[in-house]
N, C-alpha and C positions, 0 to 999 in steps of 0.2 A: 376505431375497431374495439372489440370486446375481449375481455379475458374469460375464457371458457374452459370448463372441465368436462371431459368425456370419460365416464367410467366404463370399463370394458372396452377401451379404445383400441386394444390389440385384436379384438375379435372381428368377425365377419362384418356386421353392421357398423360397429364402432369405428373400425379403421377406415371404412369408406366415408363415414360421416366426418371423421377427423380430417381426412384429405379434402373434403368439400369445404370445411370451415377454414382450413389453411389457405386454400385457393382464394377465398374471399378476403384474406388479409387479417384474419383474427389471430390472436395468441391463444394457443391450445395446450392444455395440460392433460395428459392421459394417465389414468389410474387403472392398473391392471395387475392381477396376481399370476397371470399366465397359466391358469388351470385349463382354460379352453382357448384363450387368446394365444397368438403367435407373434414373437418378436419380428419374424419375417414380414409381417404385415405393416410394421412400423419403420423398419430400417431404411427403406427408400425415402420415407417422409422425414426421418431424422436427419438424413443427409441433405435433402433439398431445402428443409426449413429449420436450420440449426438455431436461428434466432427466435423463432415463434412457436416451436414445438418442444415440450419437455415431457419426460416420462418419470412417473413415480411408481415404483413397484410396491404394491400394497394390497390390502384386503379390505373390502367394504364392511366386513364383520368387525373390523378393528376400529374403535372410535378415534384413536390417535391418528391412524392413517386417513380417516375421513376428514377430520378437522384440519390436518396439514394440507390435504388436497384442495379444500375449499377456500383456503386463504386468498383474499383479493380476487375472488371469482364472482362474475356477474351472472353467468348462465351455466347451469349444469344440465348435461345430457346424460341421463342415467341408463346406460345400455348393459351394465354388468348384471349377469344373472346366470343361473344354471338352467339352461333350456332342456327341452325334451320331456314329453309325457312319460315314455317308458322309464327314463332315469328316475323321475319323481316317484313312480310306482315301486321301483326297486329300492330306492333310498329316499323316502319322504323327509326324513329328519334333516339331511344335508341340504336338500332343495329348500326347505323352510328356513334354515339358518341363513342361507345366502340370499334367497329371494324375498324373505320377509324381514328378518333381523337386519340383514345388510341394507335393505331398502330403508328401513327406519333409521339406521345409523347415518345414512347419507342425507335423509331429510333433516335430522337433528343438526348435523354439521352445517348443512346449507342454511338452515334457519339461523344458527348462531353466527354464521359468517355474513349474514345480510344478503344472501344471494337473491337476485331479482326474480329469476324464473327457473323452475325445476321441470324439465321436460323428460319424460320417462317412457321406457318401452313397456307398454301394456300388451295384452295378447287377446287374439280372437278366441282362445280357449275359454275365456270368461263367459262366452255364450252357452257353454255346457250343453244341456239336453234340450234347450229351446229349439223347437221345430220350425219356427217362423223363418222364412227366407224372403227377401234378403235380410241380413242382420242389421237391426237399427239399434243405435247406442243405448237407448233407455229400456230395451226389452231383453233381459237375459234370463237364462235358466239356472238349473242346479249344476255345479261343477262336476266334471266326470273324472278328475284326476287330482292328485296333490299339487301338481304344477299349476293347474287351473285355479285352485284355491289360493295359491301364493300370489298369482297375478291379480286376482280380484281383491285380495287384502291390500295390495299396493294401491289400488284405486281408492279404497276406503281411507287408508292413511293419508294419501295425497289430498283428498277432499277435506278431511279433518284439519290437516295442517294449513290449508289455504284459508279455511274459516277461522281457525283459532289463532294462527300466528301471522296471517297476512302474506305468506309467501305464495307467489303465483305458481300454479302447477298446471301442466298439460300432459295428459296421457295419450299415447298413440297405440291403439290396438292393432298390432301387426298381424297381417294375414299371410302366412306361408311365404315369407320373404326368401328370394333366391337371387343369385348373381355372383359376380367375380369375388374371389377370396373366400367363398363358402367352402368349408373343409369337407372333402369326401371321405376322410378317414375317421376311424374311431367307431365305437360301439353305437353311438347315437347320432350318426351322420344323417342330415336331412335327405329327403327322398331324391331330389333332383341331382345334387352332386354324387350321391351314392349310385344312382342309376347310370349317370354319365360315365363314372369310373368303370362300372361293370361292363357297359356296352363297348367302351373303348378297348377293354381287354378281351372282348368277344366272350364275356361271361354272362350267364343267364341271370337277369334281375328277377327278384321274387316280389310280386305285388301282393299286398295284404288284402285278402278277400277277393271278391269277383272283379275288382277294378272299377266298379261303378260309383264308389265314393268320390266326391268331388271337392275341390278346393279353389279358393280365390287366390291363385298363385300371383305374387306381387314382386315385380322386378325392383332391385335395390335402388335404382335411380328415382323411382316414384317415392320410395321411403325417405330418401335423402331430401327430396323436395318437400315432403310433409314436415320433416324435422326443421328445415330452414324456415318454412312458413310459420311454424309454431314459435320459433325464436323471434321472427320479425314482426309478428302481428302487434298492432297497437289498439286493436278492437277489444274493449273491456268485456264484451260478450263472448269473446273467443277463448278466454283463459278460465282456469279452474273447472275444467271439464275434460272429457275424453272423446277421441275421434277414431273411427275406423280408418285404417291405413291400408289401402288395397287398390285394386284396379276396378273392381265391380263387375267381374265376369268369372264364371266358374268353369273348371276343366276337370274331367274325370281322370283317374289314374291311367286308365286304358288310353285315353286321348293323349295324355302326357307322354307315355312311352312311344306312341306313334309319332309324335312331333320330334322327340329326341332321336329316334331312329332315322327319321327323314333328314334332320339337320346334320347329324353326325355322318350320315352316308355321303354327304358332300365332301368329306375328308377321307372316308374309308368306306367303299361300297359294300364291303363284307358285313358291316354292322347291320344292314337291313335284314340279313338272314338270321340274326341271333334270336333264339327262342325266348319266350317269356313264360315264367311259371307263376302260379297263384298259390298263396298260402292262406292260413287262417286270418280272420280279422284281428286287429291289434287291440288289446285292452285299453280303454280310456279314449279311443278315437271317436270323434263325432262323425256321422255319416256325410254331412254336406255343410259346406261353408261358403257363403257368398255375402259380400258387404254392400250395404247401401252407403254411398260416399257423399250423399247430398249435404250432410252437416259440414263436412270439411270443405266442400265446394263453396257453400254459402258463407261460412264464417271465416275461413282462411284463404279462400281463393284457390283451393287445390285443383289442379288440372293435370292428372297423370299422363305422362308423355309416352309410356311404353305399355303396349298390350302384353298379355302373357306370351304370345308367340314372338313378338318383337324382342322382348327381354330374353326369351329362351334362346333365340338365335345368337344374341350377344354373349350370353353365358356360355353356350356351347363353344363358340369361337375362343373365348378366354380359356376354357378348360383344355381345349385342344392344344393351345399354345403354351400352357403353363403346367399341365400335369405330366 
């Protein structure tokens, strides 16, 4: 079994990935500064896996923290980042410091430590204003937000490091990931947990625009599958590249709210009566997002197990039991 580092391992995706790696018998170290991650996501794992899970509280912008974290590590899963397009528009400098400078610090530390493979969270925001659908990895447009710029720069740095220093890198362009442990609180909560929380409280959710913008909503277990495949692959053609990480199906925001009301009504019939409001479109948003996942299927053997509706049903059940 391998020694693995998960940066941002106390966050939504990072903690789910950490759990999956521990279940496989790996030894996992988590690096997190708890700006967006939560210790509650790790406590059950620290209790269950006291011999194989360790926690280092630190910041990816700090080179000493990065070098300490990568000691004796074979694989790095880099999930640490400041997400959210609106946050990056409000404060582009901090987003750049974390997402670009922090990313570079982790790459340098991984190179210095002789890490075998660096697997990192890329983003569908990289497609920017490209109007082609579905999105194919080698056709991108101009970025529409500071966040999108930071995630594209990550891909450029990873490519240069693989060419220059020989470290294997794989970028996973996440498409609107959702599922258990995704935080519904805070100013930059993602749309699904935010709407679930509102509906459960019989409060009116506000949809940005007319609700016909669409997204390739991707359940967390499909994302975990992609990360594990990226770690396991021995195919030389499958490394030093980027992959769409999605289901390959798009859903409008209006459809999303309809599904949420339907699934939540199984627990509380009054939720079906909650009204929906529409507000202005959000700056930096792309109108439509849909992934072509053929590259991941062909090179990694990716076979997503959860459709959007199947994943949403699982997520709603988790929120009902845990909120």
